Phi, psi and omega in degrees: 000126184277162183303128177063011190271227195237152177294134178287145181185197180298133185290126180283162177291129178238122180239094180266110181234150178294131179064024180285146174260139183220141163264118185244138178224145176228140185230149179288148180301129180054034179066018178288160183294133169274335184229110182273337180200183183293331178297320177297318181295319178299317180297317179300317180291325177297319178292317177302321181291348177274346184299320179301317183283318183286319189237358182073013181285135177266122180262114183264329182196160179201160170205136176251125173255200182278312184245012177199167173216164180227149172214156176242114188229165178228140188237087178304331184261008180056044187231037181301317183301314181295318181295316182288326176298315179296315183299309184287322178294320179296316180292319182299316179297314180298315182298314181296318180294317182296320186260007176062043182232168179233163174099179183292149178256322183262145186288333182192174174304151182305154174266140180221127176249121178282129187245137176298127186287335182270157176078206187260010186299313180293325178298317178297321178297323178295324177295314178303314182296311185291338180272002179306318182297339180257000182273066184225157186297320185293344176257013179076020181231037174288180184300316181296318180294324180290324176298320178295322179295317178299324182276354179078022182243010182278149174283147179296147181293149177283165179299322180292319177300316179298316180297318180295318180297317181293321177298315180296314181300313184289331186268346187293119188280334193259044181214155176278000183298318182301322178290323180290323187268000178086015179269348182199174180278162181253143172296152187297337184270357181272129178257121182246339192301320185294316179287322175305318183290348182263357182293322175079022177244153180283159177103180179305144185302313182297320179295318180295317180294316179301315181296318180298316180289309189284331173296323176295321177296317180296323183275354180067037182298127180283126178278142177233031183308306184288333179292337187264001180285147172262117179058020177076005186228352183226134175241118181163192180287166177298323179296321178294315179298321178295321177296320177297317180303322183288327187263342182293134175246139180168164179277116183296333177295323181277337188237082180303330180299329179293321177296318181293325179294323182296316183199092178303137182289156175275163176301321181296326178291322177297312181299315181298320179296319179291322178300319178293321180292322183274335184073025177211154182288153179308320182299336183285334182234001182302323185258012178275109181298127177081000179297128184295328177295314178297313183295325179290325174301313181295320179297313180296318180295324180292315187268339185248337183261349179074024181273141172289165179299321181294315180295322178297317178300319179295317180293330183276010175106021177091026177290145178280166185305313185293323179298314179295315181300315180293322180295317180294317178296318179298317180293324177303316179293320180294322180296323177295327187266339189241116176293324180298318179293322177296323177294318177298317178301314180298319179297316179296319180295320177296317181295318180294326183289341181263000182288000000 
């Protein structure tokens, strides 16, 4: 473990490609704050702003939250790993010295989603990134509310909720949205022209981008950013994901995401693997409320098969949206607490990858 660095663990999928677009995220260890005050935020942005000169990385968008941050970058030199290692290690050392602490700052290696450069994929990623400041429970956009929106069962936002969301979005200082929407100036290292040019609306670029984002907020448009990922690491068309699968080099044993990218398992494969592990048919435990086998099937199908909650409920025998949502959430908590369940999950994933 390097100074101020990251917890060692299973190696994530890394796809370093020339001129690649990436949504990158970094999180504080155990959900601890990465930014204790504005001085920390200023330092993080100063370091982010060095990436274009040091590594040739193009920074298209960013947002700093309390315990994590996101950025949308492009790598002409295929050097995302080197750039992010320098960025996070530099910040971690500075953060520890400033706050008189020792040990790792980040919970794990940074997360990176490779984005198809053509079309509107990067533009959609910028919307997801820029809306982070309003994606909170007090504004009616907590995790539960967003799951309901994805399933199409959420109530439309009230006029007051919309007004509150827009005020928060426009006023948030630690995001590139104000620069994109014409509410503030842009740092010299931020590149906006490419995303502005993809909005496809007439008029000044900032006005068009602002209208595109804020009309969506007013209409309560449900985001499906995470629903559209391939194996949790690629955002783009099926053809793009297939192309990534062909060119990625790596040890599949070390990189489970590569196995998932190659061929996501079907719901039936998840059920069959659990039936073999349990020694009983799915029908025998499918309707047992709180059964760990049933809940793990639903969790795996949700996270590995790319199924929406509604589609998952239908495949599982007609379960309603809330039943599936609660089962998946319950299993998430159990997996954090139980080493045995994590071991079972790993065994099932290995078995499914070999089908």
